[in-house]
C-alpha positions in Angstrom: 25.9 -108.2 -8.0 22.9 -106.1 -7.6 19.8 -107.9 -7.1 16.8 -106.3 -9.0 14.0 -105.3 -6.8 10.8 -107.2 -7.1 8.2 -105.2 -9.1 5.4 -104.3 -6.8 2.1 -106.2 -7.0 -0.6 -104.8 -9.4 -3.9 -103.8 -7.7 -6.7 -105.0 -9.9 -8.4 -102.5 -11.7 -11.9 -101.7 -9.7 -13.7 -101.8 -13.0 -12.5 -105.6 -13.5 -13.7 -106.5 -9.9 -17.1 -104.9 -10.6 -17.2 -106.8 -14.0 -16.5 -110.1 -12.1 -19.2 -109.5 -9.4 -21.7 -108.8 -12.0 -20.7 -111.9 -13.9 -21.0 -114.0 -10.7 -24.5 -112.8 -10.0 -25.4 -113.2 -13.6 -24.6 -116.6 -13.7 -25.9 -117.6 -10.2 -29.5 -116.4 -11.4 -29.3 -117.9 -14.9 -29.1 -121.2 -13.2 -31.1 -120.6 -10.2 -34.2 -122.0 -11.7 -36.6 -124.1 -9.7 -37.9 -125.9 -12.7 -34.7 -127.6 -13.6 -35.2 -130.5 -11.6 -38.9 -131.0 -11.9 -39.7 -129.9 -15.3 -40.0 -133.6 -16.7 -42.3 -134.4 -13.7 -44.5 -131.5 -15.0 -44.4 -132.9 -18.3 -45.4 -136.1 -17.1 -48.0 -134.7 -14.9 -49.5 -132.8 -18.0 -50.0 -136.4 -19.6 -47.1 -136.3 -22.1 -46.0 -139.6 -23.2 -42.3 -140.5 -23.2 -42.1 -140.0 -27.1 -43.3 -136.6 -26.6 -41.2 -135.8 -24.0 -38.3 -137.0 -25.9 -39.0 -134.9 -28.8 -39.2 -131.8 -26.9 -35.5 -132.3 -25.8 -35.0 -132.6 -29.5 -36.6 -129.3 -30.4 -34.5 -127.9 -27.5 -31.1 -128.9 -29.1 -31.9 -128.2 -32.6 -33.0 -124.9 -31.7 -29.8 -124.0 -30.0 -27.7 -125.6 -32.8 -29.6 -123.7 -35.7 -29.4 -120.4 -34.0 -25.5 -120.8 -32.9 -24.3 -119.0 -36.0 -26.8 -116.2 -36.5 -26.5 -115.3 -32.8 -22.7 -115.0 -33.3 -23.3 -112.6 -36.0 -25.7 -110.7 -33.8 -23.2 -110.4 -30.8 -20.8 -108.7 -33.5 -23.5 -106.6 -34.8 -25.5 -105.4 -31.7 -24.8 -104.8 -28.1 -24.0 -107.9 -26.2 -25.2 -106.3 -22.9 -28.5 -106.3 -24.7 -28.6 -109.9 -25.7 -27.3 -110.9 -22.1 -30.3 -109.0 -20.8 -32.9 -110.3 -23.7 -31.9 -114.0 -23.3 -33.4 -114.5 -20.0 -36.5 -112.7 -20.9 -37.1 -115.2 -23.6 -36.8 -118.1 -20.9 -39.0 -116.5 -18.7 -41.5 -116.0 -21.2 -41.2 -119.7 -22.0 -41.4 -120.9 -18.4 -44.4 -118.7 -18.0 -46.2 -120.4 -20.9 -45.4 -123.9 -19.1 -47.3 -122.7 -16.1 -50.0 -120.6 -17.7 -50.9 -123.2 -20.6 -49.4 -126.6 -19.6 -49.6 -128.8 -22.9 -47.4 -130.1 -25.4 -47.1 -127.2 -27.8 -46.5 -124.7 -24.8 -43.8 -126.8 -23.4 -42.3 -126.8 -27.3 -42.6 -123.2 -27.7 -40.6 -122.6 -24.0 -37.9 -124.9 -25.3 -37.6 -122.8 -28.5 -37.4 -119.8 -26.4 -35.0 -121.3 -23.9 -32.7 -122.6 -26.7 -32.7 -119.2 -28.3 -31.7 -117.9 -24.9 -28.7 -120.1 -24.8 -27.4 -119.3 -28.4 -27.7 -115.8 -27.5 -25.7 -116.1 -24.4 -23.2 -118.6 -25.6 -20.6 -116.2 -27.6 -22.1 -112.9 -26.3 -20.9 -113.7 -22.5 -17.3 -114.8 -23.4 -16.7 -112.0 -25.7 -17.9 -109.2 -23.7 -16.1 -110.5 -20.5 -12.8 -110.9 -22.3 -12.8 -107.7 -23.9 -13.6 -105.8 -20.9 -11.0 -107.6 -19.0 -8.6 -106.7 -21.6 -9.6 -103.2 -21.4 -8.9 -103.0 -17.8 -5.6 -104.4 -18.3 -6.6 -107.9 -16.8 -7.2 -110.2 -19.7 -5.0 -112.9 -18.1 -7.6 -113.0 -15.1 -10.1 -114.4 -17.8 -9.7 -118.1 -17.1 -10.0 -117.5 -13.3 -13.0 -115.3 -13.6 -14.9 -117.6 -15.8 -14.1 -120.8 -13.7 -15.4 -118.9 -10.8 -18.6 -117.8 -12.7 -19.4 -121.4 -13.6 -18.8 -122.4 -10.1 -21.4 -119.9 -9.1 -23.7 -121.4 -11.6 -23.3 -124.8 -10.2 -23.9 -123.5 -6.7 -27.1 -121.9 -7.9 -28.0 -125.3 -9.5 -27.7 -127.1 -6.2 -29.4 -124.5 -4.3 -32.4 -124.6 -6.8 -32.4 -128.5 -6.6 -32.5 -128.4 -2.9 -35.3 -125.6 -2.8 -37.7 -127.1 -5.5 -39.0 -129.8 -3.5 -40.3 -127.8 -0.6 -41.6 -125.1 -2.8 -43.3 -127.7 -4.9 -44.8 -129.2 -1.9 -46.0 -125.7 -0.7 -47.4 -124.2 -3.9 -47.3 -126.8 -6.7 -46.0 -126.3 -10.0 -47.1 -122.7 -10.2 -45.0 -121.8 -7.2 -42.0 -123.5 -8.9 -42.6 -121.7 -12.1 -43.3 -118.3 -10.6 -40.1 -118.6 -8.8 -38.3 -119.5 -12.0 -39.7 -116.6 -13.7 -38.5 -114.3 -11.0 -35.0 -115.6 -11.4 -34.7 -115.2 -14.9 -36.2 -111.5 -14.7 -33.4 -110.8 -11.8 -30.8 -112.3 -14.4 -32.1 -109.8 -17.1 -32.0 -106.9 -14.7 -28.4 -107.9 -13.7 -27.2 -108.0 -17.4 -28.0 -104.3 -17.5 -25.1 -103.5 -15.1 -22.2 -105.1 -17.4 -19.7 -102.6 -18.7 -19.4 -102.7 -22.5 -16.9 -100.9 -24.8 -16.3 -102.3 -28.3 -12.9 -101.8 -29.8 -14.9 -99.6 -32.5 -16.2 -97.4 -29.8 -12.9 -96.2 -28.7 -12.0 -92.8 -30.1 -9.5 -93.4 -33.3 -6.0 -91.7 -33.1 -5.9 -88.4 -34.3 -3.4 -88.3 -37.6 -0.7 -86.1 -37.1 -0.6 -83.1 -39.3 1.9 -82.9 -42.2 
């Protein structure tokens, strides 16, 4: 009986590797926000009551929920890479508002912008990554790639939590806010490195002549 030779291991497409590296960097800086562990302290320091702080989280949640469906439509109508780049710019503007004019309405506006960012990213990122991996013949690596990407985000949260205290002690809320804005700008810049080829962008097959 002839034993069939094992198929040679497939070498991953360099494009899939670049896509994964871009995704890991994007999600790292998306979550590397020093304001995360201290923004409630900022709200309380500004003089907000517990009820006002609670209402801010409601505004955040309602914004994300209300924009989820429209954002899905936008993700199918415009460049997903553009949405992934625009999202961090929205939250960067919100964080800048928090530091420049700390007040209830500035915090509320910042949460609206932050909620809009989450809605823009939620469908666009998964769709872009899957379609690009599929184009590179690596759709089977989608779950592993997304899992590693989210692990990079968790690592970023841990790093931001560790650094927030020292930065706050050294430069106050302004320093923490500036660092957070810079992280969002870097995240937006990284998004421009994503490859994007929609199925409709691929040339249609030329019909055979009769």
